[in-house]
N, C-alpha and C positions, 0 to 999 in steps of 0.2 A: 504494500500500500504506500505508494510514493507520496511523501509530503511535498508541498511546495517549499521552495527554498525561501530563506528570509528575504532575499531581494524580491522574489516574486510576490511574497506576501505584502511587502511594502508598496510595490507597484500596483497591487490590486487591492489596496487598503479600502478603496471606495467601491470595490466590486459588489455587484448586487446579488443578493440571495433571492431567487425568484420564489414568491409565495404561492406558486400555482398548486391547484388541487388536481388538475387533470394532466394527462400526458401531452407535452408540446407536439404540435403538428409534425415537426420534423424528427421526432423520436420514433423508433420502430422496435416492435417486439421481435427479437431475433428468431423466434419460432416460426414466424411467417415467412422468413427468407431462408433460414437454415434449419429446417425441421430435423435434420440428422444430428445436429449438435446435442450433446448431453448437458443439460442445464441443471446445475446443482448449486444454487445460490447459498454460499457458505454462511451468510449472516441471517438467513431465514430461520435456521435452527440453532442448536446450542453447541455444535462441534466447530468452534472457532476460538480465536484468541481471547475474546471477551468471556466466553463460557456461557453465553446466554443469547437468546434471540435479540437482534439489534433493531432499534427504532427505525421505522420507515420501510420495513420489509414485511409484506403481507401475502406475497405470492411468489412462487418459484418462476419468476420471469426475468429475462435479460433484456433491458432496453438500452439502445444505443442511438446516438444521433445518426441520421440516415447515411451520411458519407462513410462513417465507420462501419455501420451495419452492412452496407452494400459491399464494402471491401472484405468483410468477413466471409462473404459468399465465396470469393476467390480463395481464401485460406482453406475453407472447408473442402473445396474441390481439389486443391493441391494435397491436402492431408489424406483425402480418400484415395488418391493415386498411390500413396505409400501404404495403404491399408489401415489408416487411422481415421478417427473422427475427433472433433473438438469437444473438450470437456471444460465447461465454463463455471468458474467460481464466483465471479462478480462482474458487474457491468456498470451501468449508471448507479450511482450511490446517492441517496438523498442527503442533504445537508444535515438533517436531524440524526442520521446515522453517524456522520462524522462527529457531531456533538456528543453522541453517546460514547464514541471511542475516547474522546477527550475526558469525559467524566470518569470512564473506567481507568484511564491512564493516571488520573490525578489521585485515585484511591490506591495508595501504595501498600495498603494492608491486604488487598485482594491479589494474591499470587497463585490462585488455583491452577492457572494454565501455564505457569512458568516452565515446568519441565518439558512440556510439549512444544511451546512456541517461542520461548526466549530463554533457553537454559543457560546461556553464557553472558547474558546481559542483566543488569539491574532494571527493574521496571521504570525507574526514574530516568533511564537513558533512552527510552523508546520515543518520547516526544522530541521532534526535531529530525531524528533519523528515519523514523518509520511512521509516526503519527503526527498530524498537524491539524490546525483549526480549519483549514480548507484543503480539499482534495480534488485533483483533476478528474476523478471519477464523477464528481457532481456536475461536470460540464458535458458529459455524455460521449466523449471520444475515447475513453480509457476502458480497458477490459483486462481481467485476470483470467488466465486459462492455461490449459495444458493439452497434451494429446492423449488419446485413449485407444487401446487395442482390445480386441475381443479375447476373453479368457476361454478356457477349455469348455465352459458351459455356454459359450456364446454371448456372454454379457460384456458390455464395455467396461473397462477398468483403466484408470490413469496409468501411463507408463512411468518407469522409474526415472526421475529427474535428479536424484541425489539428495533432495531435501523436500519436505512437504510444503504445500501452499501456506503462506503466511508464517514460515519459519523465520523469525527475526534474528538472523545470524549471518556471518560472512559466508557460510557454506551456500547460502542462497544467491550470492552475487553471481553475475554473469562472468564466466571464466574462473570461477572459484577453484582453488586447488583442493585436493582431498576427496574428489569424487572420481569414480571410475571412468575409463575411456568411453564405455557404453553410455553412462549417464551424461557425460559431456556431449556425446554425439546426439543424444536425444534433445538436449537443450539447444544445440546448434541447429538441429532440424526445425524445431519450433521457431527459433529466431529467424531463420531463413524464410520460412513460409510466411511469417508475419511481415518481415521486411519487404518481401516481394509484393505485398499488398498495400504497402504504404504505412505500416505500423513501426514505431520505434520502441525498442525495449528500454526499460529502466534498469540501469547497471546493477542496482542492489537487489533486484528481485527478478529472477528468470521468468516469472509468470506474468509480469506487468507490462502492458503495451498500450501506447497511445497513438491513434491515427493522426497522421500529419497532413496538412496543418489542422489543429483543432478549430472547429467552427466558432465555438464560444471560448473567449479568453478572459472575460470579466464577469461572466454570469455563472452562478452556482445554483442549480435547481434543487427543489425540495419537495417535489411531488412524491407521493407514496407509491412504492412498487406493489401493485395489486392487479 
C-alpha cells in the first residue's frame, strides 16, 4: 500500500476528498470487463493487516477508473497466454478506509497481526513507509494483484511470489534478495505484463501498480464499495 511521499502530500494539501455516494461515471467494475479475474478484496474480510473488516468495503468488487480498467483487459489476456489469471487484492480504496488504516496505525497496543504482516518492523514505523493519510488507491488508477494458476483440483491459487500480499518488509521490495530464482521470475513476469499495459510498479511492494498517467491527481474519492 504505497503512501504518498511528503512532497506529494504537501503539493496536494488542498486536494479534494470527493463526498460522493455513488460510483463516478468513469469508474468501472472490473467484473464487467475481466470476468476471468479472481477478485478477493482483502479489506472486505478480516484476513488483512488490520485484522478486521475495513470501513468502506461492503462488497467483493474491484472498481477502477476506466483507463486503468481497460488496460487490465490486456494484462488478463497476456496472463492467460502463460496459463495464469489475475488475482486481485484491492483496487479503488475509499478515503474512509485509509482513515481506518491511520486509526489502526496510531493504536500501538494492537499488534495482533505483527507476526504475519510486519514481523521485522515496529508498528510505529509503518506510517510514512507503508501507510499515509492519502492513498493513490483512492484516485482509482492503482491496483494490488498477483497471478494465479490452477491447482490439482482445478481451483485458482496465487503463485509463489516470495512474500504474501501486504507483507511490510524488505522481502516484498521489487528485486529483493533472499527469494528464490523461481519467485523472482514470477515477480518479473507480473511486472512485465503490467508494464506492457501501461502500469508502473511501486518499488517497495511487488503487488502494487498504478496506471500511467493517473487521470485524477488531486481528487480522492470516498464512495463505498458495494
